[in-house]
Wavefront OBJ file of the C-alpha trace (Angstrom):
o trace
v -80.672 -30.576 128.513
v -81.707 -31.365 124.809
v -79.322 -30.685 122.083
v -81.181 -27.622 120.629
v -80.979 -26.249 124.294
v -77.252 -26.315 124.397
v -77.077 -25.084 120.793
v -79.002 -22.080 122.116
v -76.921 -21.634 125.189
v -73.824 -21.429 122.954
v -75.107 -18.773 120.706
v -75.634 -16.957 123.627
v -72.379 -17.446 124.898
v -70.629 -16.575 121.192
v -72.592 -13.279 121.340
v -71.593 -12.497 124.985
v -67.949 -13.180 123.572
v -68.251 -11.040 120.715
v -69.894 -8.439 122.795
v -67.065 -8.370 125.165
v -64.615 -8.210 122.557
v -65.893 -5.397 120.757
v -66.361 -3.586 124.475
v -62.581 -4.109 125.369
v -61.412 -2.324 122.043
v -63.030 0.506 122.952
v -62.776 0.766 126.874
v -60.894 2.614 128.630
v -57.676 1.680 130.608
v -58.813 1.553 134.146
v -61.427 -1.208 133.143
v -59.573 -3.336 130.627
v -58.439 -5.588 133.162
v -62.252 -6.198 134.699
v -63.450 -6.825 131.037
v -60.585 -8.902 130.089
v -61.484 -11.293 133.271
v -65.422 -11.061 131.924
v -64.244 -12.095 128.577
v -61.706 -15.109 130.014
v -64.779 -16.608 131.668
v -67.341 -16.179 128.919
v -64.735 -17.866 126.759
v -64.372 -20.714 129.132
v -68.252 -21.366 129.213
v -68.234 -21.067 125.539
v -65.542 -23.638 125.148
v -67.399 -25.608 128.036
v -70.816 -25.484 125.920
v -69.045 -26.278 122.433
v -67.479 -29.425 123.852
v -71.024 -30.707 125.153
v -72.186 -29.686 122.162
v -69.827 -32.083 119.886
v -70.193 -34.506 122.343
v -73.976 -34.578 121.615
v -73.737 -34.322 118.366
v -71.196 -37.715 118.218
v -72.959 -39.768 120.340
v -74.665 -42.378 118.241
v -76.450 -45.571 119.430
v -74.072 -47.635 117.624
v -69.975 -47.741 118.428
v -67.768 -46.717 115.276
v -65.124 -49.070 114.656
v -62.723 -47.880 111.923
l 1 2 3 4 5 6 7 8 9 10 11 12 13 14 15 16 17 18 19 20 21 22 23 24 25 26 27 28 29 30 31 32 33 34 35 36 37 38 39 40 41 42 43 44 45 46 47 48 49 50 51 52 53 54 55 56 57 58 59 60 61 62 63 64 65 66
């Protein structure tokens, strides 16, 4: 997957997390648990994608030495 594709997937994941957070604020008590579980999964996916994007950006052909 290219960096551009990863960035797009990360953007979609961020939008999903924001949507679920807003939905959770106005959700009735009986639906809060289900939304929280979905939000937890969306945050995990977002974190995984963020790590992948960061790894792609940091990978350079020459190793860095400090």
